[in-house]
N, C-alpha and C positions, 0 to 999 in steps of 0.2 A: 579510563585505561588503569590508574592505579587500582581500581577494585579488581577489572580482570587480574593482574599478576597478583594480588592476595587470594583471590577464587583461585587461582591457578596454583599459588602452593598448596592450600588445601587441598585441593582438585587432584594432586600429583601423590599428597601423604597418605589421604582417606582412603579415596578411589582405586584409584592405578595398582598402588604396590601394597601390598600387606606386609606384617611384620618379617624383615628377614628377605624380603625380597628385591630384585631390581628391574627398569626397564630398560631393555634394549635399546639402541639408538630409532633403531625404528620408530618404537612405541614413543620414545621423545621428540619423536619428528611430527607423528601424528597427533599427540598433545598440543603442540606447539601449534600448528596450525589450528586446530580446535579451539585455542584460545584465543589466537590471531582473529578468526574470522568471525567467532562469537559475535561480538559485540563492537560495533566501531560508530565513532561520531564523526560526524561530516564536517569537513572542513569549510565551512561558509565564509570564511574571511579568506581574503586574495593574500595570496603571498606573493610580497613586493620582493623578488629579488634581482639579477639582472638580466637572465632572461625574461621575464616578464617586464622589466623596464624597457627592451630592445624592442621588445611587441608592442608596448604601447606607443612609442616614438616612431614605428614604422605604419600607425594607422592617421589616415588622413579624414579630411572632412566627407569625403566621396567614399572611401573604406567605413566608416562609422556607419553613414545612410543606409550601405550596402547591408552592413552587419546589423542596423533595425530594421531592415525588411525582412532577412531572413528568420529574426524572430518573430516576426507579425506573419508571417507564413506560417512556421511552426506550431505558433498560435492555433491559425484557422485548420490545419491538416490535424492537430491533435482533438480540436472539436467536432471535427467532421469523421474522424474516427471513432471515438468513443460515439457517436451518436448512432454510426453502423452498427456496432458491435450493440447497442439497445434496440435494434432493430432486426438484429441476429438472433440477439435473445428474446425477445417478446415473442417473434415470430411462432419460433419453434416452442415456445413452454404455451402459449397460445394451440398450437398444435395438438400437440400432446396431451393436453388438457382438455381437449373439445374431444378429441378422440377417447379418451378416459372414460369421460363423465358420459357420453354417448352411449357408447357400450355398456358399461353398467348401468344408467338409469333405465335403457330400454330391455335390461335384463331385471333390475327389481320390478317396472311394471310388468314384465311378462309373469314373475314368479309370486309376485303377490295373491296372484290366484290360482297359482297352480301350486302354493307351498314349496317352490325352492331356493328361496333365499341365502342359506348356504352356498350354493353354487355361485351367485353374485356377487356374496362374501369374499370368495375363493376368485375370481374375478379378479378383485378391485384388488387383491393383498398381492397379486401376479403383478398386474401394471405397476403398482407403489413400487415392491420390493424390489423390482427389476431395475427400475429408475433410480434407486436409492443403491444400488448395488453397484449401478455404473456410477454414480458420484462419488460413491467410498474409492473404488479403483481409484478412480482420477486422482484425489486425494495421498493416494495412496504413494502414487508417482511423485506426486509435489504435496509434502505436505504441508509447508506454507499457505497453500490455496485453500485450506480448510479456515470455515468462520467467516465473518464479513469482510474482516479484511482491515476494520476501520482502526482498531486499537494500532496495528502496524503500521499503516498509513500516517495517522496522528504522531506514532515516535519518529517515523523518518521523517515529517516535517516538524517534530522537534529539536532534529538534531542527529539522531540515532539512525545507524544503517545498521537493520535485521538483516543477515544473510538470505539471498534468494527472493526476498519479497517484490520487487520491480524488474523480474528475470521474465523472458516470453513465454517461457516453461509451463512457469504459475499464472501467468496469463492465459492461455490454452487450456489448463487443467480449469482456472476459474470460470471462464466464460463457458465451458461446456457443462463444468460440474452444476454448475448454479441452476440451467435450464432443467437438469434431470432433476436436482433437490426439489426446485419449487413444483415440476409436473409430479413428484411423488408424493406429495399429499403432504411433505412433512409441513409442519407452520413455520415455515422462515421466507424470506421476501428475497428478491432478488436487486432490491436496493445498494445494500450494502456492499454486495459484490461488484455491480457496477463501478460506485467509487474507487474499489481499488481496480479493479478491470481500469478505469481511466487513470487513475494514478501511475500505472504499467505503462500504459501507451504515452503517458506524458515522461517518461522517463525512458522510454526506449527507443522512441520515432526522431528525436532530435539526433541521434548517436547513431543512425544507420548503421549499425553493428548488432550483433546477438552473441550471447558468452552458449546459448543455448545450441543454434545452429551454425559452427561457425565459418560458413561458407555465406552466410550475411555478412558482408563488410565490404564498404564504401567508403572512397577518401573524401571524409567531410571534417575538417579540421575545426570546424565550431563548435561550441559550447563544451568544452573538454573539461569542466570544473564541477567540484560539487553545487557550487552557487549557482549556477546554470539551470544546474540536474534541478535541483531541488523548487526552482522556480518555476520548470515546467512541469514538476509531479503535481505541487499546487496547482496549478493550472489542469491539470487532468481529473486530479481529486474533485474541482468544482464542474467540471465539464460530466463528470459521472454521477454529482449531484443536478446536476441541468438537467439532463438527459431523465434521469431515473421520475423528477418530480415536477417535468417543466417549469424549474426556478433556475433561471440563470443568476439572477441579482442573490438568492438563496445560496448558489453552490459556490460563488464567491465570496461571500460573508462566512461559508464552512469552511472554508481553507483559511479563510483570518483568523475565528474563532478559536476552531478545534487544533488547528496545527501548526501555521508556521509564526516563527518566532522574531522572523525580519521582513518586515512588510513598506513598502514604500508604494507613493503614489504610482508612479508609470507601471507598476506591476499588476496594481487594482486593475488599473484599465485594461493591459494588457489580458488579467485573465476571465475580466466580465466580456471580453470580446469571444474567447473561447468558449466558454459556459452558453453565450446566445449562439456561437455555431455549432456546437453540440444540440441543442433543446430546436435549432431550426432545421437542423437535418435529419432527425428522427423524427419532427413532426409533419414536413415534406414527404417522407418516402411511406410513412403509416399511415397518414390521410389520404395519399395516391393509393394505397395498396388497397384498403378497406372501404374506401371509396369512389375510388376507379374517377378521384376527380386530383390530378395533379395539379398543382401549385394553389389548391386552398389547406391552408393550416389549423385544421378541425380536432388535433389529438397532440396535446404538446408534451407529454413526457409518458413515461411508463403507467405510472400510477395519477390520475386523475379524480378530483374528488368529484366533479359533476357542479354543474349551477346550481346555487341556493336559491331559491326566491319563491315567494305566493303564491298560493294557486290564484288563477286571473279571477278578478273580479271580487275577491275578499279583502276588503278594508279595511277589516278590521286584525287582520294578520299581521305582525311583526316581526324580522330574522330575529331581535332581540331586543330587550327595554334592559332600562336602568336596574330594575329590581332583579333583573337574572344576575346583575353583576354578585351580588351575593350569593345566589348558588352558585355562580362559575369561581368563588374564591372557595367555597367549600369544597367544592369537587376538586378542587388545586390541590386542597389539602388531604383530601383520601387521595387523590393520584399520587400525591410523592409518597404517602405511607405505603402505598401498593407497590409502587416501583420500589421503594426501599427495599420490602419485603422480598420483591422478583429478585436484586438484585443480591440479595443474602442468601437466598437461596440456590441461586447460581453460581455465586463463590463458593457456596460450599459445593455442589455438584463438580467443580471446573476443580476444585483441591484435590476430590476423591479422584477426579480422570489422571491427574497428574500425578498420584502418588499409586494406586492400583491398575489405571488402564496403559497409561503411554508407556511402563516400563516392560510391559508385556510386547509377546510379538502382534508385529503389526494388524492380522486379520483378527485378533480379538477387537480393533477399533471398527473395522468391517462390520462384524457380528453386534457389537453397539447398536452401530446405524442400522441394519436390517431390524434387530429387537424393537429401537425406536420406532421404523417406520412399521413394524406390524403391530405395536399396538396403538399406536394412532388411526392407524385403516379401521381396527375392529374398534375403538370407540367413535371413530366417527360413524361409522355403519350401525353400530347399534344406537347411538346417542339418534339419528336421525330416524330408525325404524319404530325404536320404543318411546324415546320422550319426546318427541314432537308432538306436537297440537293444531289441529286444525281451524286455519282462522278463516274468516269472510274477507273475500277478495270481491265485494258489492261495490267499492269504489275505490278502480285500481287509480293507479299515479297520473293525476291530470299533466304533470310534464316530464313525458319519457326523459330521463337524462341519457346519454350515449356510452355504451361500456366500449365498444371495438366493434369496428364493422358495421353491419345491419343491426349489432343485440342492441336490446334496451334494457330499462332494468325490470321490467315485467316479462319480460322473456327467459327471466333466471330465474323464476320461482320454481317450487318444484312441488307436484302433488301426490306423492308417496300414501298411500293410503286415505286418500284425502279424497270426495267428490267434485265434480268440472269448479264449482264455483267457490270453491275453498281450498288452501296451500296447506301443505306442512311448515310451518315456521322455522323450524328447528333444521328441517334437510334443506332448507333454502339456504341457511348459511353454514350448514357441514358440507352442503352436496355443490357446491362452488368453487370457482376462483377465487380467491381471496379478495383480489380486488370488485369482484361482482357482490361480495359477500358486505361488502364494506359500502358499495353504495345502495344495496338493499336498508341499510341500517342508518345510511344518511338522508335517503330520498323516498326511503318506501312508505306509502301514508296507511298502508295495512300495517294495522299492531301487531307488534311480539309482545307473547306473553309475559309477565315477571318471571314465571317460573322458569319458561325457554330461558331467554335471557340471562337467568343468577347461571344457569345449569351452565350455559355456551361459556360465560365469563371463566366459571371456575376449571372447566375442564382444559379453556384454550391456553388460560395461565400456565394450569402447571405441565400440562404438554410443551408449552413454548418456551418456558424454564427448562422443562429436561431437554429437549431439542439444540438448543442453543449453547453450544458445544463439540457436540458430535462431529465425525470427522468427515462430515461434508461440506461445501459451500454454502454459506447461511446467512440472511441478512436478519436484521432483528427491526427492523421500521415497521413493516407493515403487520407483521404479528401483535406488536404493542399499540398500534392503530385501532386493529381491528378488536383487539380486547378491551381498549378504553372508548370504544365506540359502542361495544356491547351496554359497560357498564353507565356512561352518559344515556343511552338510548332505555336503560332501567328507571333512570334519575327522571328523565322525561316520563316517563307511563306512571312512575308511584306522585307525578307532582300532579300531571293530569286527570290520574283518577281518585286520589288521595285527596287533594286540594283542590281540587276543580281549576289549576290554571289553564289559563289559552295563553299557549307556548309553543315556539316553532320544534318538534322534536329534533328535526337536522341539526339546529345550532346545538342542543345537548351534547346529541352523538360526535358532534364536530368537537367538541369542547371535552369531554369524554377524554377523545382519543390523545387531545394534546395531553389535559393532565396525566393521563398513562403513560405516555410516549416519553414526555417531560421530567417526569418521576424517574424514569431507568434510566434515559442517556446525560439528563441535565444539562442538554443544552439550552441556551433563551435568543439570542440574538438571530443567528441562524435559523432556527427552526422558527421562528414567528416568522419571517420571510417564508421562508418554507410552504409552511400550512396558507400562508395567506396567498402565494401565486399560486399554489394548488387550488383554490377553492375560487382565484379569481373574484373574490369579494374585499375590497376595502375596509368595506365598516365591519369587519371580525378582526380587524388590529387590536384592537383594545382588550375585548376581551379572552384574545390570543394571550397576549401578551402577560396581562394580569395573570392568568392562568398557569402558563410555565412559570414565571417570576414564586408564584406561591407552592408550585410543584417542586421548585429545585431547591427552596430555603427550606421544604418540608423534609427532603427527601436530604439533604445535605445533613441536616443534625443527625442522621443514623449512620449513612455512609456514603461512599461517592459513586458516581455513576457508573455503568457497566461496563464501557468503554475505560474506563481508567481502572476499574479492579480489575480487568483483564491485563493489563498494562502491568500493574506493578505483579500479579502472580508469575508474569514471565521475566519479573526483576530487569525490568527495562529500566534505566535512569533518567526520565522523566522530569525535565524542567518546568514548573508551576510558572503562572505571569509573574509573581510575586511572591516576595517572604514576608512573614510574618512578621511585625514592630519589634516582639522580641527579639528576634536575632541578631539584632543589631547590639545588643551586647556585646558581640561576638565581633573579629575583625579579622582581614585576612589572612594574617601571621594565624590565627588559632586554627583555621580548615586550613592548610595548603602543606602540600609535602614536601618537606623538606631533604629528603632521600633522594636526589639526585643522582640520574645516570646521565652523563653530558660527553660533550666530543668538543675537542680544540679545531681552531682556525683551520691547524693542519695536520691531520691525525693519518696514522699507519692503514694501511689495507686490513693488516690482520685485526689491528685492535677495533676496525669497525665492523669486520666480520665475525667477531667474537662479541660486540656490544650486542648485534642486529638477533644473532643467534642465541645468545640467554637472557633476552628481554623481549619484553611485550608492547611497550611503551614505542607509541606513534611520531613520538617529537623526541627532540633531546637540544636541548640549551649550548648554546653555542661559547664557549668561555674560556680565560685567562686565568692564570694563576698568578703572576708575579709580573714586576713593574716592566720588567725585558720585555717579556712576552706583549704587553700592554704597547709597546712604543711600538714595538717591531710592526704589531696587528694595525694599529693604529695610524702608522704612517706620519710619526712626530703629535699628533694631534694632543693637545692638553688634557690631561686627564685631572683625575681626584688627588689633592694633596692634601698635608697637613693643616692648612689654611681656611677650614669647613666652615660654612657660616651657619651650622645647623648645630644644635645640642648632643655632644657625645653622646652621652646618656641615652638619646631617642636611636640613635642608629642599629638596626640588629643584625647580627648576626647571626650564619646558619648552626654555629657550634650553642652560640650563647641559646636561642633557640630551641634546641636540643635537649638542651641541660633544665632547660627550663620546665619541656614536657616532661623530662624524668622525675624533676619532681615533682610535677605535679600526678602522678602516675601512682606516689609512693601512699596517696591518699587512698587506691581502691585497696578494698577488703584480698584482693589475689594478691597472694605469695609470690607468686612468679613474674607479676609484672615487676614487682618490688625489687626483685633477685636481676632480673634486666637491668635496671638501671643501676643498682648498684654494683654490678661489673662491669658497666661504660663509665661511671663516674669511678671507680676504682683506678683508672691507668692516668686519671684529668687532676692535677694538683691543684688544688683549692686557690683559685687569685684572692690576693691581698685584698683588703679592706678597701674601697674607695677607689682600687689601681683602674686606671684609663683604658677603657676596653676597647674605644677605639684608635685611640692612640697604641695601645697593642697590638691591634688589625694592622692598623699600616705598616707598623714598623716589621712585621712578621712575613710582610710581601717577599722582604729582598732575599732572605735565606735560613729562615728557621724551618720550612717544610722540607721533605725531601723531594726532590726532585722526581715530577711523577710525568716520567716520558709517553709518548701515546701507546705505545706496545705494551705497557706493563697495568695492573691491574690495583687496588687499592689492597694493604696487606691488612692482614687479621690484627697484626701488632699492633696497627696505630691505633693513638689515641682520638678520644674525640674531635680537639681541636684539630689534627690532624684528617680526618675523615671528612670533617665540617669546614675545610679551609674555604677562604674567601675566596669567590669567583665572580670574576668581574664578566658583565654579561653582555653579549655582543649579537646575539640573535637567536631565531630558532630554525631547526631544518628537520623536515620530516621523514620518518622512516622510507616510505617510498621514493624520495628523494636522493636516499643515502644510497637501496639498491641499485635505483637507475643510473647512479654515478658509476658503480661496483659493476654492473652489467655490461655499461658500454665504457669501461676502462678508464675511466678519468679521471688518472692520478699521472704522477710525475715521480723523478727517481732520486736520491736524496743529493745527487752531486748535480743535479738541474734547477733551474730555478723553477717556481710555478708559472709563470707568464709560458713555461712550455705545456703546459697540461691543457687537453685537449679540452675544448667549448662546445658546449649543447644548447641550441635553439630552446626555444620555447615549444616549437611543436616535437623536438623531439623528448624535453621533460614531459607533453603529455600525451603523449602518442599512445600507452600504452592504456590511457583511463579507458572503464573505471578500475580493471584490471588488473594492476603494477605485479609485477613479479615479485616472486616468494624468495626470501634470503635463502632457503635453502635450494632453488634452483641454481644459484649460481656455482660455477665449475670454477673450484678454486686454483685449479690448473694453469689455467688461463692467466693468473694475474702471479705476481710478485709480492707477497706479502708485506716487504720492505717499501714497496713503494708508498706513496706519500699520496691522499689526496685534499687538497685546497676544497674545502665546502662552503667559504666564502661568498662566493658567485652565485648560490645555489640559497642560500640560506634567507628567511625574513628579518632583514636588519632594523625592521621598525614595527615588530608586533606587538598589540596593544600589551599595557603592563600597568598594575599597580603598586601603591606602596603597601609597606606591613599593616601600618594603621590604616588602612582603608576600610570602612564600615561593610558590611555582610550588602547587605541590601544596595549600595553602589556596584558592589564586586557581582551582586547576582545581575541586576540592569545591563550592568555591560556586556556579561557572558552570553545575557539572553538575547538581547535584542540585536548585539553586532554576530551572534550567530559563531560564538568561538568554541574552539577544541580544545585549547590550552591556553592557560593566563598569570605567564609568570609573575612573579614576588620580588620586585626591584627594590633594595633600601636606598637611603639616601646619597649612598659613595657609589651607587652603580653596581652594585651587588646582587646577584641574584641568590636570595635567601629559599626561596621555595618555587613551587609551582601549584597553581589550580586547575584539576578537571572537571569536565561534568560532575563527575561521582562525589568530589567535595562540594557539591551544589544542592545534593538531591533533600528532600526533605529527612530522609532518614538518617543522612549523615548530619547534618544540622543540629536535628533535635539532640543525637549524642554529643556533639560537640558542646551543644547548650549545657547538657547535664554533668559535662565535665567541670566547662566553668564554674558551675555554681560548686563542686565540691570543692574547687582547686579553692575558691574564695572562704 
């Protein structure tokens, strides 16, 4: 939030106004809303206030069991819905792809003799570009639907709310767009968008309302918090993985490894149940539709690798041996290098798009998608016709692996320009759905020439890298698997032909796919389990795990995974699992924000409106300034006195911390920073040497500071001591809660007691979730600006806090594992000296503070 305020100031100065220009109130209003909704953190920590406590006191064991039963029912409903979404996408992708390849394939066979191949190319272009145009238009309707959605969902599960990422309109555009993207022949997969679609189902289904379609709103009072919503998003994302790969355990581990910062045993069990529901729902309907045998579970996921086994009667065949592990390690190294190269190239393309394509008119993005589609189609057609080799098919595959329906692996070979007993190996890979091409590389006993595999790998590598990032819904799993499978099959061909080794080609194709995919996405635990579940072969566990670890270590030496790169390009403040050891040289006081915008326990309406309209902060400390206010607020409780058992020199004040920072800024070469600090220190008289800072701070509570009434603002003429006066901390209150109180008229008159103020229940406080009213929607004519709001019943009186001397590793672990949004820094005498937000714990911010720490030393 602090970062957004800083970015907002820069944005206002540099982008909205040129020199000598001013902004209208309407422009200021739009800018404020832009900054407010741009990026927000999620409140995963519960706000323990009086309405929440009253709500908990009203829950007995019977209601608790009912609440838990409803939660389990929601998990089941999410799983079933995600499975049905996968069925819808798979059915229409298969239908459109079959129509396209049937029409174009027949045309190629006829035109081989008649010499009308350009007509076949035009037919293929017409199919592909029509499908891609529809997918691009859907992304124009909802831009968040572009890409795989995994970076956005990973950010959401990490605690960052990106606007529109889990809306119903995004879901409709994503689910419909991905089937046209895949059917349009782009080198994309539908697995990534399935994860995003599952997350949207998890976020929206338990709410029983929609922002896009406002008529969809039912009175369902459960799960009205970010904590519950993020649990359901985790379950939905896991169900998406389970439906895509038929891997329920892998889906659960995906949500654990890639997204959620907070996890517990009960959530693990529920997410696994949701993933199982999605897998078996999809399996039930796909098996029944394709085989007309309802109740026979034969097609577990959208992508199934088939059965890996040696030919019957071949006793010398082994799926893999201990000797092969050395080659798997080398393949992991190469896969990591190729993945790092892929990520580096895609990063440069993404930065080019951000600078030169996205700022232009929206139709430019559609033109780029059509250009990629046209180039991809021409390359596929030309490579299949001109670069393919006719390979012998005299020994067909002995174990026919089922693809879908009545198709098997031998039914997907292409004989373009080849005789009946041979097949075109390049056309077999390019003129098939990507899943069929993967099956060919995994299970086809017929050989693919090294030249064909090399050309196919190079073309697929370049085109997949170019495609990921265009304005269509697109996944990266299947293109990476197919690219890696070609690499692995090429290695097996070389080992068989050059070294005469007796190896199983399908294993090397699988390990190559794992190596390249691991080098691109840098996943370890979940990807290992996903691949094992997809192969249904537990003996592949060790080689897959070793390959993925080596690929990740190799790739991490050069850059981050592809999803982390795109998260970084979007400027999302993502928190890693842990900080570096070197960061423990810093403390909470080094990274906190000492400039606080705070409210009083009893604050005037006009003061609250002014604070809310002039800041973009999402939480405000509730503080008091002097002993009399503290006694009134604490109702006689004993507070801090002069006989404190702490070392007085160790107690930090806000003014002392700000003075220390200004002194450290003088070591910077920038004259502007030095001037700012000199101006701030000019009004502060230097303290006498050896003066007792704590004693001075406690004595000045009683009168020395100007009395700051709730309807006043700090003066520009105040000294640093006056600006950073001691503030006794009593709790935190959220922006949404303050706006809710103002809109509902929760206040009392000056001549009345605070007991006359209306009270809101927990249901009323959460009624507008997740889209709380905006402060600009408040009609001031309905409120008396001199009225006073008592915020104490609605503030969180017991938030997590840290000491100024707390080390960064402790701060980071507390913030991340508890899913916090704001972390107050409170000194030994109960005074708030700063606040820590997500921005203060990002890697870039910590590195900058560590560099400043070294300069100060």
